[in-house]
C-alpha positions as CSV (number, residue, x, y, z in Angstrom):
1,M,13.8,-4.7,-11.1
2,K,14.2,-8.2,-12.6
3,A,12.6,-11.3,-11.0
4,A,16.0,-12.9,-11.0
5,N,17.3,-10.2,-8.6
6,I,14.3,-10.8,-6.3
7,C,14.9,-14.6,-6.3
8,Q,18.6,-14.1,-5.5
9,F,17.7,-11.6,-2.7
10,I,15.3,-14.1,-1.1
11,R,17.9,-16.9,-1.4
12,D,20.4,-14.7,0.3
13,I,18.1,-14.1,3.2
14,Y,17.3,-17.8,3.7
15,Q,20.9,-18.9,2.8
16,T,19.8,-21.8,0.6
17,E,19.7,-22.9,-3.0
18,L,16.9,-25.3,-2.2
19,F,13.1,-24.8,-2.7
20,I,11.9,-21.9,-0.5
21,P,8.2,-22.3,0.6
22,L,5.8,-19.4,1.2
23,H,5.5,-20.0,4.9
24,A,7.0,-23.1,6.7
25,P,6.7,-23.8,10.4
26,T,9.7,-23.5,12.7
27,F,10.2,-26.0,15.5
28,A,13.1,-24.9,17.7
29,G,11.8,-25.4,21.3
30,N,10.0,-28.0,23.4
31,E,7.7,-29.3,20.6
32,K,9.1,-32.9,20.5
33,L,9.3,-33.0,24.3
34,Y,5.7,-32.0,24.9
35,V,4.3,-34.2,22.1
36,A,6.2,-37.2,23.3
37,E,5.0,-36.6,26.9
38,T,1.4,-36.5,25.6
39,I,1.9,-39.8,23.8
40,D,3.4,-41.4,26.9
41,S,0.5,-40.2,29.0
42,T,-2.0,-41.8,26.5
43,F,-4.2,-38.6,26.8
44,V,-3.9,-37.7,23.1
45,S,-7.5,-36.7,22.4
46,S,-9.7,-34.2,24.1
47,V,-8.7,-34.8,27.7
48,G,-5.3,-33.7,29.0
49,K,-3.4,-30.9,30.6
50,Y,-2.1,-29.2,27.5
51,V,-5.5,-28.1,26.3
52,D,-6.1,-26.0,29.4
53,E,-2.5,-24.8,29.4
54,F,-2.7,-23.7,25.8
55,E,-5.9,-21.8,26.4
56,N,-4.3,-20.1,29.5
57,K,-1.2,-19.1,27.5
58,V,-3.3,-17.5,24.7
59,E,-5.5,-15.7,27.3
60,H,-2.4,-14.3,29.0
61,Y,-0.7,-13.4,25.7
62,T,-3.7,-11.7,24.1
63,G,-5.5,-10.3,27.1
64,A,-8.7,-12.1,26.1
65,P,-11.0,-12.8,29.1
66,K,-11.5,-16.3,27.8
67,A,-10.0,-18.4,25.0
68,V,-11.4,-21.7,23.9
69,A,-9.3,-24.2,21.9
70,V,-11.0,-25.8,18.9
71,V,-10.0,-28.1,16.1
72,N,-9.2,-25.4,13.6
73,G,-9.7,-21.8,12.7
74,T,-12.8,-22.6,10.6
75,A,-14.4,-24.2,13.6
76,A,-13.5,-21.1,15.7
77,L,-15.2,-18.8,13.2
78,Q,-18.3,-21.0,12.9
79,T,-18.7,-21.1,16.7
80,A,-18.3,-17.3,16.9
81,L,-21.0,-16.8,14.3
82,Y,-23.3,-19.3,15.9
83,M,-22.9,-17.5,19.2
84,A,-23.8,-14.3,17.5
85,G,-27.1,-15.8,16.5
86,V,-26.4,-16.2,12.8
87,T,-28.9,-18.7,11.4
88,V,-30.8,-19.7,8.2
89,N,-31.5,-16.9,5.8
90,D,-29.4,-14.3,7.7
91,V,-26.8,-12.1,6.0
92,V,-23.2,-11.7,7.2
93,I,-21.1,-8.9,5.8
94,T,-17.5,-9.7,5.1
95,Q,-14.8,-9.1,2.5
96,A,-14.5,-10.7,-0.9
97,L,-10.7,-10.7,-0.5
98,T,-10.4,-13.5,2.0
99,F,-9.7,-17.2,2.3
100,V,-12.7,-19.3,1.4
101,A,-13.2,-20.6,5.0
102,T,-14.6,-17.3,6.0
103,C,-17.5,-17.8,3.6
104,N,-17.8,-21.5,4.0
105,V,-18.8,-21.1,7.7
106,I,-21.4,-18.6,6.7
107,Y,-22.8,-20.9,4.1
108,H,-22.9,-23.9,6.5
109,L,-24.9,-22.0,9.0
110,G,-27.5,-21.4,6.3
111,A,-26.7,-17.7,6.0
112,S,-25.4,-15.7,3.0
113,P,-22.3,-13.6,2.7
114,L,-22.5,-10.0,1.6
115,F,-19.2,-8.6,0.2
116,V,-17.9,-5.1,0.9
117,D,-14.6,-3.7,-0.4
118,V,-11.3,-3.7,1.5
119,S,-9.3,-0.6,2.5
120,N,-6.1,0.6,1.0
121,V,-5.0,1.4,4.5
122,S,-5.2,-2.1,6.0
123,L,-6.3,-4.5,3.2
124,G,-9.1,-5.4,5.6
125,L,-12.7,-4.5,5.5
126,C,-13.1,-0.9,4.6
127,P,-15.2,1.1,7.1
128,V,-16.1,3.8,4.5
129,A,-17.4,1.2,2.1
130,L,-19.3,-0.6,4.9
131,E,-21.0,2.6,6.1
132,R,-21.8,3.6,2.5
133,Y,-23.4,0.2,1.7
134,L,-25.5,0.1,4.9
135,T,-26.7,3.6,4.4
136,E,-27.8,2.8,0.8
137,H,-29.1,-0.7,1.3
138,A,-30.1,-1.3,5.0
139,S,-32.6,0.0,7.5
140,L,-32.9,-0.4,11.3
141,T,-36.2,-1.9,12.4
142,E,-37.5,-3.4,15.6
143,L,-36.2,-6.7,14.3
144,G,-32.7,-5.3,13.8
145,C,-30.7,-4.4,10.7
146,V,-32.7,-5.4,7.6
147,H,-31.5,-5.5,3.9
148,K,-34.0,-3.3,2.0
149,Q,-34.0,-5.3,-1.2
150,T,-34.2,-8.9,0.3
151,G,-35.8,-8.3,3.7
152,Q,-33.1,-10.5,5.3
153,L,-31.6,-9.7,8.6
154,I,-28.0,-8.6,8.6
155,K,-26.6,-10.1,11.8
156,A,-22.8,-9.7,11.8
157,V,-19.8,-8.1,10.3
158,V,-16.6,-10.2,9.8
159,P,-13.4,-8.2,8.9
160,M,-10.3,-10.2,8.3
161,H,-6.9,-9.0,9.5
162,T,-5.4,-9.6,6.0
163,F,-1.8,-11.1,6.1
164,G,-1.7,-10.1,9.8
165,H,-2.3,-6.4,9.3
166,P,-5.1,-5.2,11.7
167,A,-8.2,-3.7,10.2
168,Q,-9.5,-0.3,11.1
169,L,-11.3,-1.5,14.2
170,D,-12.4,1.7,15.9
171,E,-14.4,2.7,12.9
172,L,-15.8,-0.8,12.4
173,V,-16.8,-1.0,16.0
174,S,-18.6,2.3,15.8
175,I,-20.5,1.3,12.7
176,C,-21.6,-2.1,14.2
177,L,-22.9,-0.3,17.3
178,K,-24.9,2.1,15.2
179,W,-26.4,-0.6,13.0
180,Q,-26.8,-3.2,15.8
181,L,-24.4,-5.7,14.3
182,T,-22.1,-8.2,16.0
183,L,-18.5,-7.6,15.1
184,I,-16.5,-10.9,14.8
185,E,-12.8,-10.5,14.0
186,D,-11.4,-13.1,11.6
187,A,-8.0,-13.1,13.3
188,A,-6.8,-16.4,11.7
189,E,-3.7,-14.7,10.4
190,S,-3.0,-12.1,13.1
191,L,-1.8,-13.7,16.3
192,G,0.8,-11.4,17.6
193,S,-0.7,-8.3,15.9
194,T,-1.9,-5.4,17.9
195,Y,-4.3,-2.5,17.2
196,K,-3.5,0.6,19.2
197,G,-1.9,-1.6,21.8
198,K,-4.7,-4.1,22.0
199,H,-4.4,-7.6,20.6
200,T,-6.4,-8.4,17.5
201,G,-9.3,-10.7,18.2
202,T,-10.1,-9.0,21.5
203,I,-11.8,-5.8,20.3
204,G,-14.9,-7.2,18.6
205,D,-17.5,-9.4,20.3
206,F,-15.5,-12.5,19.3
207,G,-12.2,-13.3,17.6
208,A,-11.2,-16.5,15.7
209,V,-7.6,-17.5,15.5
210,S,-6.0,-20.3,13.4
211,F,-3.0,-22.5,14.3
212,N,-2.7,-24.2,10.9
213,G,0.8,-25.3,9.8
214,N,1.3,-22.1,7.8
215,K,0.4,-19.6,10.6
216,I,2.6,-17.6,12.9
217,I,2.6,-20.5,15.4
218,T,1.1,-23.9,14.7
219,S,-0.5,-26.7,16.6
220,G,-0.7,-28.8,13.5
221,G,-4.4,-28.2,13.2
222,G,-6.2,-26.0,15.6
223,G,-7.9,-22.8,16.3
224,M,-9.1,-20.6,19.2
225,V,-12.2,-18.6,19.9
226,L,-11.4,-15.4,21.8
227,C,-14.3,-14.2,23.9
228,K,-15.0,-10.6,25.1
229,Y,-16.6,-11.9,28.3
230,E,-15.7,-14.8,30.5
231,A,-19.3,-15.9,30.7
232,Q,-19.4,-16.1,26.9
233,G,-16.3,-18.2,27.0
234,K,-17.8,-20.7,29.4
235,Q,-20.8,-21.1,27.0
236,V,-18.4,-21.5,24.0
237,K,-16.5,-24.2,25.9
238,H,-19.7,-26.0,26.7
239,L,-21.0,-25.7,23.2
240,T,-17.8,-26.9,21.5
241,T,-17.4,-30.0,23.8
242,T,-20.7,-31.6,22.6
243,A,-22.7,-29.6,25.3
244,K,-22.1,-32.5,27.8
245,M,-23.1,-31.8,31.4
246,P,-20.5,-32.7,33.9
247,H,-21.1,-36.0,35.7
248,A,-19.0,-38.8,37.0
249,F,-20.4,-41.3,34.6
250,E,-23.7,-40.2,33.0
251,F,-23.9,-38.9,29.4
252,F,-26.3,-36.0,29.3
253,H,-26.2,-33.2,26.8
254,D,-28.4,-30.2,27.3
255,Q,-28.3,-28.8,23.8
256,A,-27.2,-29.6,20.3
257,G,-23.5,-28.9,20.4
258,F,-20.4,-29.2,18.3
259,N,-17.6,-31.7,18.6
260,H,-14.9,-29.0,18.0
261,R,-12.6,-30.0,20.8
262,M,-8.9,-29.6,20.2
263,P,-6.9,-32.8,20.8
264,N,-4.4,-32.7,23.7
265,L,-1.7,-33.8,21.2
266,N,-2.2,-30.6,19.1
267,A,-2.4,-28.4,22.3
268,A,1.0,-29.8,23.4
269,L,2.6,-28.6,20.2
270,G,0.8,-25.2,20.5
271,C,2.1,-24.7,24.1
272,A,5.7,-25.2,22.9
273,Q,5.2,-22.8,20.1
274,M,3.7,-20.1,22.4
275,E,7.0,-20.2,24.4
276,V,8.9,-18.9,21.4
277,I,6.3,-16.7,19.7
278,D,8.2,-13.5,20.5
279,D,11.2,-14.9,18.7
280,F,9.1,-15.6,15.7
281,L,7.6,-12.1,15.7
282,A,11.0,-10.4,16.0
283,S,12.3,-12.6,13.2
284,K,9.4,-11.8,10.9
285,R,9.7,-8.1,11.6
286,L,13.4,-8.3,10.6
287,L,12.4,-10.0,7.4
288,A,9.7,-7.4,6.7
289,N,12.3,-4.6,7.2
290,Q,14.7,-6.3,4.8
291,Y,12.0,-6.6,2.1
292,S,10.9,-3.0,2.7
293,E,14.5,-1.7,2.2
294,F,15.0,-4.0,-0.9
295,F,11.9,-2.8,-2.7
296,A,12.2,0.9,-1.7
297,G,12.3,3.1,-4.9
298,S,11.4,0.2,-7.2
299,E,8.3,-0.4,-9.2
300,Y,7.1,-2.8,-6.5
301,Q,5.1,-1.3,-3.6
302,F,5.8,-3.2,-0.4
303,V,2.8,-3.6,1.9
304,H,3.6,-2.0,5.3
305,E,1.6,-2.3,8.5
306,P,-0.9,0.5,9.1
307,A,0.3,3.5,11.2
308,Y,-2.1,2.7,14.0
309,A,-1.0,-1.0,14.4
310,K,1.9,-3.4,14.9
311,S,1.6,-6.3,12.6
312,N,3.0,-9.8,12.9
313,Y,3.8,-9.6,9.1
314,W,2.4,-13.1,8.7
315,L,2.7,-12.8,4.9
316,N,4.8,-10.2,3.2
317,A,3.4,-8.8,0.0
318,V,4.2,-6.4,-2.8
319,I,1.8,-4.6,-5.2
320,C,3.0,-4.8,-8.8
321,E,2.7,-2.0,-11.3
322,S,0.5,-4.0,-13.6
323,H,-1.2,-7.4,-14.0
324,E,1.4,-8.4,-16.5
325,A,4.2,-7.6,-14.0
326,R,2.4,-9.6,-11.4
327,N,2.2,-12.6,-13.7
328,R,5.9,-12.4,-14.7
329,L,6.9,-12.2,-11.0
330,L,4.8,-15.2,-10.1
331,I,6.0,-17.3,-13.1
332,E,9.7,-16.6,-12.8
333,T,9.9,-17.0,-9.0
334,N,8.0,-20.3,-9.0
335,D,9.9,-21.6,-12.0
336,N,13.1,-20.9,-10.0
337,G,12.1,-22.7,-6.8
338,V,11.0,-19.6,-4.8
339,M,7.3,-20.0,-3.8
340,T,5.2,-16.8,-4.3
341,R,1.4,-16.6,-4.6
342,P,-1.3,-14.2,-5.7
343,V,-4.0,-13.2,-3.3
344,W,-6.9,-15.7,-3.0
345,T,-9.4,-15.8,-5.8
346,L,-12.1,-13.2,-4.8
347,M,-15.1,-14.9,-3.2
348,H,-17.6,-13.6,-5.7
349,H,-15.5,-15.2,-8.5
350,L,-16.1,-18.6,-7.0
351,P,-19.1,-20.5,-8.4
352,M,-20.9,-21.0,-5.0
353,F,-20.8,-17.3,-4.1
354,K,-21.1,-15.7,-7.5
355,N,-24.6,-14.5,-6.9
356,A,-23.9,-13.1,-3.4
357,L,-25.0,-9.5,-2.5
358,R,-22.1,-7.1,-2.8
359,G,-21.1,-3.5,-3.0
360,D,-18.4,-1.9,-5.2
361,L,-15.3,-4.1,-5.0
362,S,-12.9,-2.0,-7.0
363,Y,-9.9,-2.1,-4.7
364,S,-10.4,-5.9,-4.1
365,E,-10.4,-6.4,-7.8
366,F,-7.2,-4.3,-8.1
367,L,-5.4,-6.3,-5.5
368,A,-6.4,-9.5,-7.1
369,L,-4.7,-8.4,-10.3
370,H,-1.6,-6.8,-8.7
371,L,-0.6,-8.3,-5.4
372,V,2.0,-11.0,-4.8
373,N,2.8,-12.7,-1.5
374,L,6.5,-13.4,-0.8
375,P,8.2,-16.1,1.2
376,S,7.7,-15.2,4.9
377,S,9.0,-18.1,7.1
378,S,10.8,-17.1,10.2
379,I,14.4,-16.3,9.4
380,V,16.4,-16.0,12.7
381,L,15.4,-19.3,14.1
382,Q,15.4,-20.9,10.6
383,K,19.2,-20.3,10.4
384,E,20.1,-21.8,13.8
């Protein structure tokens, strides 16, 4: 199949000859109304009704006992790791095939990432590879899970739901319980995705969601910490709002906190987007089905949701038959105004994480050489 045919197919879907981005936001509801109302109220920063309303909407939608709005997905993940007790010289297991923010938050807490391979079932952290690595390189002591070679404590495991496809959570939960590790779901890309009927981000100890402009819904900037227990959520809310004790006029802070508060202006946008999220999801599933049918029987392998899950199909992807074929597809589509992208540079290929501990990363390396993400903006609302 020629790249020109792929470009034309994508242009036919989006019904345009203009530049087609990888993932653009869609504003088709009350976004302008709610944002204008926020401006008129003058409560555009951290105080205002929309922050509470946005948290309530996400709690109701995901089933999380408590959701806490923060300034972005990176802040959400940092807060979750902090709540898990991750500190200086600890180790956090994650995947090398991820966006750099996952590792940045580990680094800024003074800890170190440890990379385990991803699964060909989900493209998320592989439970088989995780169990194998721990069996070979870790031991349980009275202090917890210790890396045999370095003596460092391994505190947490952070699988990412890659492109919105849920990781193999039952297996990961079981492994974390066995090895006394905190499971934190990097659900930045997976709002609207479910694992065996449960929303991603609600199965581990914490979940971190992103509302960046390229996500399934957006609040401009923004993120959310999903908490397994309501009491944890109250602590997260306190911690992320500078740990200020409530008082009519005094400023007293009972611990060193974060200023991770989501502005009311962003929350207003998020509330409007939550009202139409089901339309976005239906649209993206239609798009994924069209891609799946188009690539069936070709040399390109379309990435489907795992059998146990329902994915939001945040980013659609194909696996090319060779690295050369991947490069041809990337060059020809981008040269013709259709934005495609390879997967992120693997974390251990970046200078700041090149010496990180890691297991065998064969499938991650394969995907880095063969996978291409395709335009995935909402199509139904996009046409109206």
